[in-house]
C-alpha positions in Angstrom: 124.6 -7.5 6.8 125.6 -5.5 9.9 127.3 -7.5 12.6 124.8 -6.5 15.2 122.1 -8.2 13.1 123.8 -11.6 12.8 122.3 -13.5 15.7 118.7 -12.4 15.0 119.1 -13.0 11.2 120.4 -16.5 11.6 117.6 -17.4 14.0 114.9 -15.8 11.8 116.2 -17.6 8.7 116.5 -20.9 10.5 113.0 -20.9 11.9 111.6 -19.5 8.7 113.1 -22.3 6.6 112.0 -25.0 9.0 108.5 -23.8 9.4 108.3 -23.5 5.6 109.2 -27.1 5.4 106.4 -28.4 7.7 103.7 -30.5 6.1 100.7 -28.4 5.0 97.1 -29.1 4.4 94.3 -30.3 6.7 91.6 -28.5 8.6 92.9 -27.0 11.7 92.7 -25.8 15.2 94.6 -23.5 17.5 97.9 -24.3 19.2 96.1 -25.1 22.4 93.7 -27.6 21.1 96.1 -30.5 21.1 98.7 -29.3 23.5 97.8 -31.1 26.7 98.3 -34.7 27.9 94.5 -34.7 28.7 93.6 -34.8 25.0 91.5 -38.0 24.4 93.1 -40.9 22.7 91.9 -41.7 19.2 90.6 -45.2 18.5 92.7 -47.0 15.9 90.9 -48.7 13.2 91.4 -50.1 9.7 90.3 -46.8 8.2 92.7 -44.6 10.1 95.7 -46.9 10.6 97.7 -45.5 7.7 96.9 -41.9 8.8 98.1 -42.7 12.4 101.3 -44.3 10.9 101.9 -41.2 8.8 101.4 -38.9 11.8 103.9 -41.0 13.9 106.6 -41.1 11.2 106.2 -37.5 10.4 106.5 -36.6 14.1 109.8 -38.5 14.2 110.9 -36.5 11.1 110.2 -33.3 13.0 113.3 -34.0 15.1 115.6 -35.1 12.3 114.2 -33.7 9.1 114.0 -35.5 5.8 111.1 -37.4 4.3 110.8 -41.0 5.5 111.6 -41.7 9.1 115.1 -40.4 9.0 115.9 -39.4 5.4 117.6 -36.0 5.7 120.4 -34.3 7.5 120.0 -35.4 11.1 122.1 -32.8 12.6 123.2 -30.4 10.0 125.2 -27.4 11.3 123.2 -25.2 8.9 119.6 -25.2 8.0 119.4 -26.4 4.4 117.3 -28.7 2.2 114.3 -28.3 4.4 111.9 -26.4 2.2 109.2 -28.6 0.9 110.2 -31.4 3.3 109.8 -31.8 7.1 110.9 -29.8 10.0 114.4 -30.5 11.3 114.3 -29.4 14.9 117.8 -30.7 15.7 119.2 -28.6 12.9 117.2 -25.6 14.1 118.6 -26.0 17.6 122.2 -26.5 16.4 121.9 -23.5 14.1 120.7 -21.2 16.9 123.3 -22.5 19.3 126.0 -22.0 16.7 124.8 -18.5 15.8 124.7 -17.4 19.5 128.1 -19.0 20.3 129.7 -17.3 17.3 128.2 -13.9 17.7 127.4 -13.5 21.4 130.5 -11.3 21.9 128.9 -8.5 19.8 126.4 -8.0 22.6 129.3 -6.8 24.9 130.1 -4.0 22.5 129.8 -0.5 24.0 131.3 -1.4 27.3 128.9 -4.1 28.5 130.9 -6.8 30.3 129.4 -9.9 32.0 126.3 -10.1 34.2 122.9 -9.8 32.6 123.3 -8.1 29.3 120.2 -6.6 27.6 120.0 -5.1 24.1 117.4 -4.2 21.6 118.8 -5.2 18.2 117.2 -3.6 15.1 116.0 -5.7 12.2 115.4 -4.3 8.7 111.9 -3.7 10.1 111.0 -4.1 13.7 113.4 -5.3 16.4 114.4 -8.1 18.8 115.0 -7.6 22.5 117.9 -9.8 23.6 118.7 -10.9 27.1 121.9 -12.8 27.9 122.7 -13.9 31.4 126.5 -14.3 31.2 126.8 -16.5 34.4 130.6 -16.5 34.5 131.1 -13.0 33.2 133.3 -14.3 30.4 131.9 -12.3 27.6 131.5 -15.5 25.6 128.7 -18.1 25.6 129.6 -20.9 28.0 128.0 -23.6 30.2 125.6 -22.1 32.7 124.6 -19.1 30.6 121.0 -18.5 29.5 119.8 -16.6 26.5 116.4 -15.2 25.3 115.0 -13.3 22.4 111.7 -11.5 22.1 110.9 -10.6 18.5 108.7 -7.6 17.7 107.6 -8.0 14.1 111.3 -8.5 13.2 111.7 -8.6 9.4 114.9 -9.4 7.4 114.6 -8.7 3.7 117.4 -11.2 2.9 115.2 -14.1 3.9 111.9 -12.4 3.3 110.7 -13.5 6.7 109.1 -11.8 9.7 109.1 -13.4 13.2 107.2 -12.4 16.3 107.1 -14.0 19.8 109.9 -15.4 21.9 112.4 -18.1 22.3 114.8 -18.9 25.2 117.7 -21.2 25.8 118.6 -22.3 29.4 120.6 -25.1 31.1 123.3 -24.8 28.5 126.2 -27.2 28.7 129.1 -27.1 26.2 132.3 -29.2 25.9 134.8 -29.0 23.1 134.2 -27.0 19.9 132.5 -28.3 16.8 134.9 -28.1 13.8 137.9 -27.6 16.1 138.0 -30.5 18.5 137.4 -34.1 17.6 135.0 -34.6 20.6 132.4 -32.1 21.5 128.9 -31.8 23.0 126.1 -29.2 23.2 123.0 -29.3 25.4 120.3 -26.7 25.8 116.7 -26.4 26.8 114.6 -24.4 24.4 111.3 -22.7 25.1 109.2 -21.3 22.2 106.6 -18.8 23.2 104.3 -18.1 20.2 107.3 -18.0 18.0 105.5 -17.3 14.7 107.0 -16.8 11.3 105.7 -15.4 8.1 107.8 -16.2 5.0 106.1 -15.1 1.8 102.8 -16.9 1.8 103.9 -19.5 4.3 103.3 -19.0 8.1 103.8 -21.2 11.1 104.1 -21.2 14.9 106.1 -23.0 17.6 105.0 -23.3 21.2 106.4 -25.3 24.1 109.6 -26.9 25.3 112.4 -28.9 23.6 115.5 -30.3 25.1 118.4 -30.6 22.7 121.4 -32.9 23.2 124.0 -33.5 20.5 127.5 -35.0 20.9 130.3 -36.9 19.1 133.5 -38.5 20.3 135.1 -38.8 16.8 133.5 -36.0 14.7 132.1 -38.8 12.5 129.2 -40.3 14.4 126.7 -37.9 16.0 124.5 -39.0 18.9 121.5 -36.8 19.7 118.1 -36.4 21.1 115.1 -34.0 21.1 112.8 -34.3 24.1 110.3 -32.4 26.2 107.0 -32.3 27.9 105.0 -30.5 25.2 105.8 -29.0 21.8 103.2 -27.8 19.4 103.7 -26.9 15.7 100.9 -25.1 13.8 101.0 -24.5 10.1 98.3 -24.0 7.4 95.6 -24.7 9.9 97.1 -28.0 11.0 98.3 -28.7 14.6 100.8 -31.3 15.7 101.7 -31.7 19.4 104.3 -34.0 20.9 103.8 -34.7 24.6 106.2 -36.3 27.1 108.3 -37.1 24.0 111.8 -38.3 23.3 113.3 -38.8 19.9 116.8 -40.3 19.8 119.0 -40.6 16.8 122.6 -41.3 15.6 124.2 -40.6 12.3 127.5 -41.6 10.7 128.7 -38.7 8.5 130.9 -40.9 6.4 128.6 -43.9 5.6 125.2 -42.2 6.0 124.1 -45.0 8.4 121.6 -43.9 11.0 119.3 -45.0 13.8 116.1 -43.4 15.1 113.6 -44.0 17.9 110.5 -42.1 19.0 108.5 -42.4 22.2 105.7 -40.3 23.6 102.3 -38.9 22.8 101.4 -37.6 19.4 98.4 -35.4 18.6 97.5 -34.3 15.1 94.4 -32.6 13.7 94.6 -34.9 10.7 94.0 -37.9 13.0 91.6 -36.0 15.3 93.0 -37.2 18.5 96.2 -38.4 20.3 98.0 -41.7 20.2 100.8 -43.1 22.3 103.9 -44.1 20.3 106.6 -46.5 21.5 109.6 -47.7 19.4 109.9 -51.4 20.1 112.9 -52.0 17.8 115.1 -49.0 16.9 114.9 -48.0 13.3 118.1 -48.2 11.3 119.2 -47.6 7.7 122.4 -47.8 5.8 121.7 -45.0 3.4 120.5 -41.8 4.9 119.8 -40.2 1.5 117.5 -43.0 0.6 115.2 -42.2 3.5 113.3 -45.2 4.4 114.8 -47.4 7.2 115.7 -51.0 6.5 114.7 -52.3 10.0 112.8 -51.3 13.0 109.3 -51.2 14.4 107.0 -49.0 16.6 103.7 -49.6 18.3 100.9 -47.0 18.2 98.3 -47.4 21.0 94.9 -45.6 21.0 91.6 -45.7 22.9 90.4 -49.0 24.3 93.9 -50.6 23.7 93.5 -50.5 20.0 96.8 -50.5 18.3 98.9 -50.5 15.1 102.3 -52.0 14.9 104.5 -50.5 12.1 107.4 -52.6 10.9 110.0 -51.6 8.3 110.4 -54.3 5.6 113.3 -52.8 3.7 113.2 -51.4 0.2 110.9 -48.6 1.3 108.2 -51.1 2.2 106.3 -51.2 5.5 103.8 -53.5 7.2 101.0 -52.4 9.5 99.5 -54.9 11.9 96.1 -53.6 13.2 94.2 -54.6 16.3 91.0 -52.6 15.9 89.1 -54.0 18.9 91.9 -54.0 21.6 91.9 -57.7 22.3 95.6 -58.1 21.7 95.1 -60.0 18.4 96.0 -58.8 14.9 92.7 -58.3 13.0 94.2 -57.2 9.7 97.5 -56.5 7.9 98.2 -53.7 5.5 101.3 -53.7 3.3 102.2 -50.3 2.1 105.2 -48.1 1.4 106.8 -45.1 3.2 106.1 -43.0 0.0 102.4 -43.7 0.4 102.4 -42.8 4.1 104.3 -39.6 3.5 101.7 -38.4 1.1 98.9 -38.6 3.7 
């Protein structure tokens, strides 16, 4: 692959793999149908409590990947093992940041040095217009820079993917160097503007904003978050929107131990409305590969103060306490498993 194609190719392949891993099925709507905070809350009942729980846990998985509220590579440097699973937005963000950091210098080829650098980079088919505001005129990606891409039916045969639309990174802050220094951090605000991907028979679209923050002090335990005002994912006719959201996580690379918390609004066409999600006890697990957390709980609140409290029971089991009339009392209890929820 030609050097000039590296940035675009990594971004295309990363988004393609991640969108290919998003849950399918369901009847759908457009990206705008669930994107605003004005979407009506859905009433939570005995009949939809498990669907609401599946929507909530899957939304948490969007930030960290994997299958069951944290099972997967929380902050993988590359984008791997996501096909057939869930999105891993933290891995997507890190992959893009890594690609741009490692290859930004190619954009200064041909005598361009510092300032606002603009280039149109050819893909195998189509092109991508790149704009880099090199704030300190260093010729390398550093804190304070901003970076954007506008894809014009950009196809790379190596990943059999075509991407259109735009993405941007702003408010970048970097310290240290992953893989070189023990302590490092990376922050960036992402904006996706109809970033649509077609990979074979699979297609998907990202719209909205996402703040990315990942750091470590010892190169063993990563601490990260994905947050923003509104992020919409559309695939196979199904729309999921996170609003005023924050998903926080940690991961120990040696032991596999992890923690995870999600807070914010969640809209999903499978549920047919929005619910408010608040983690009341941070989820934690000792075996990342096993997936299901051992402890933790979250409360989902819908219309008329109806609610469902999801509590991890260990061993892949989960309990749902349902208040279907909003009086603050538990009306029914459902014992199920994360495997059953993930199939919804």
